[in-house]
MARMI-554871 format. One line per 2 residues: number of its first residue (from 1); their letters; for each residue x, y, z of C-alpha. Coordinates in steps of 0.2 Angstrom, whole numbers. Example, Ala and Ser with C-alpha at 12.3 -4.5 7.8 and 13.67 -1.06 7.14 Angstrom:
1) AS) 62/-22/39; 68/-5/36
END
This chain:
1) XX) 477/26/49; 477/8/53
3) XX) 465/-4/46; 456/-7/63
5) XX) 454/12/65; 446/13/48
7) XX) 434/-1/51; 429/7/68
9) XX) 427/24/59; 416/16/45
11) XX) 406/7/58; 403/23/68
13) XX) 398/33/52; 386/18/48
15) XX) 378/18/65; 377/37/65
17) XX) 369/37/48; 356/24/53
19) XX) 352/35/69; 349/50/58
21) XX) 338/40/46; 329/33/61
23) XX) 326/50/69; 320/57/52
25) XX) 307/43/50; 302/45/68
27) XX) 299/63/65; 287/60/51
29) XX) 278/46/60; 275/58/75
31) XX) 261/68/66; 249/53/62
33) XX) 254/45/79; 249/61/88
35) XX) 232/62/79; 228/44/83
37) XX) 233/46/101; 222/62/102
39) XX) 207/54/94; 208/38/105
41) XX) 211/47/121; 202/63/118
43) XX) 218/74/121; 218/91/114
45) XX) 199/92/113; 197/79/99
47) XX) 182/69/101; 178/51/96
49) XX) 165/44/84; 146/45/86
51) XX) 143/26/87; 147/15/101
53) XX) 160/2/100; 147/-11/96
55) XX) 141/-1/81; 124/3/89
57) XX) 118/21/92; 117/26/110
59) XX) 101/26/120; 95/43/127
61) XX) 98/45/146; 82/55/150
63) XX) 86/55/169; 102/65/166
65) XX) 106/83/161; 123/90/156
67) XX) 126/108/153; 135/111/136
69) XX) 144/129/136; 149/136/119
71) XX) 163/148/117; 170/157/101
73) XX) 187/165/100; 195/174/85
75) XX) 214/172/82; 226/184/73
77) XX) 216/200/76; 204/195/63
79) XX) 192/208/58; 177/196/60
81) XX) 162/194/71; 161/176/78
83) XX) 149/170/92; 138/156/97
85) XX) 119/159/95; 117/153/113
87) XX) 130/153/127; 124/136/134
89) XX) 111/122/132; 105/108/144
91) XX) 106/91/135; 101/73/138
93) XX) 116/62/135; 113/51/119
95) XX) 102/63/111; 107/73/96
97) XX) 107/92/96; 110/106/83
99) XX) 116/124/87; 123/138/77
101) XX) 138/149/77; 137/165/68
103) XX) 152/172/59; 154/188/48
105) XX) 168/194/38; 170/212/41
107) XX) 183/215/28; 181/221/10
109) XX) 190/206/3; 187/187/2
111) XX) 193/178/17; 195/159/21
113) XX) 193/154/39; 196/137/48
115) XX) 188/134/65; 198/122/77
117) XX) 187/114/91; 192/110/109
119) XX) 182/101/122; 185/103/141
121) XX) 187/95/153; 199/83/145
123) XX) 189/68/152; 173/74/142
125) XX) 182/76/126; 181/57/123
127) XX) 162/58/126; 158/73/115
129) XX) 153/68/97; 151/80/82
131) XX) 142/73/67; 141/89/57
133) XX) 152/103/60; 158/119/51
135) XX) 175/115/58; 177/100/46
137) XX) 180/111/31; 187/128/28
139) XX) 174/142/27; 175/154/12
141) XX) 168/171/15; 164/184/2
143) XX) 167/203/7; 155/207/22
145) XX) 147/190/21; 138/184/37
147) XX) 132/166/40; 125/154/52
149) XX) 136/138/54; 128/123/62
151) XX) 136/110/73; 127/94/77
153) XX) 133/85/92; 129/72/105
155) XX) 135/69/123; 140/51/125
157) XX) 129/43/139; 146/35/146
159) XX) 152/52/151; 158/51/169
161) XX) 144/55/181; 154/68/190
163) XX) 155/78/174; 140/90/174
165) XX) 147/104/162; 156/102/146
167) XX) 163/117/136; 164/117/117
169) XX) 176/131/111; 181/135/93
171) XX) 196/146/89; 193/153/71
173) XX) 209/156/61; 212/166/45
175) XX) 219/153/33; 217/164/17
177) XX) 236/164/13; 236/145/15
179) XX) 221/143/5; 228/153/-9
181) XX) 245/145/-7; 254/161/-1
183) XX) 265/163/13; 263/182/15
185) XX) 249/193/21; 236/198/8
187) XX) 237/216/2; 218/216/-2
189) XX) 212/216/16; 203/233/17
191) X) 193/238/32
END
């Protein structure tokens, strides 16, 4: 091999190594970047904060009503009961409301669940603000336990005028294995 060929090979290896390191770093940066983009734009049903950009609380729009529908979905064939207490509410933008979802562990074993929210239509997700939500933390249930889980929310008065209906949906996941640090299904899940 000539010296020119060796230099060219070293340069190629160096460039390829830098590309690999760059791709690796970019892969790690994508998760927080995705979270920021979803929070800012409302993508994937993630909603913004409760206070306005100026830091002031919103004024209630008494002249407008928006229908908020509530949906509950179970994932992974969970042996649970999960539903909203009401299927919909009419709300004034800018006013805070609280409603409950009801969940029951039908198993004879302890279970940990995590609710993941989504808001639709996508244009409404930036204007639907949750100040208290059972989705913020994992929910630990003892065998056969049932409970009401509140969600406190407000529709931002800046919601586009053409949006008259907003849907808040929760998908409830069984995260018992993750909570216990296991990768396999639990043997203790009796019926």
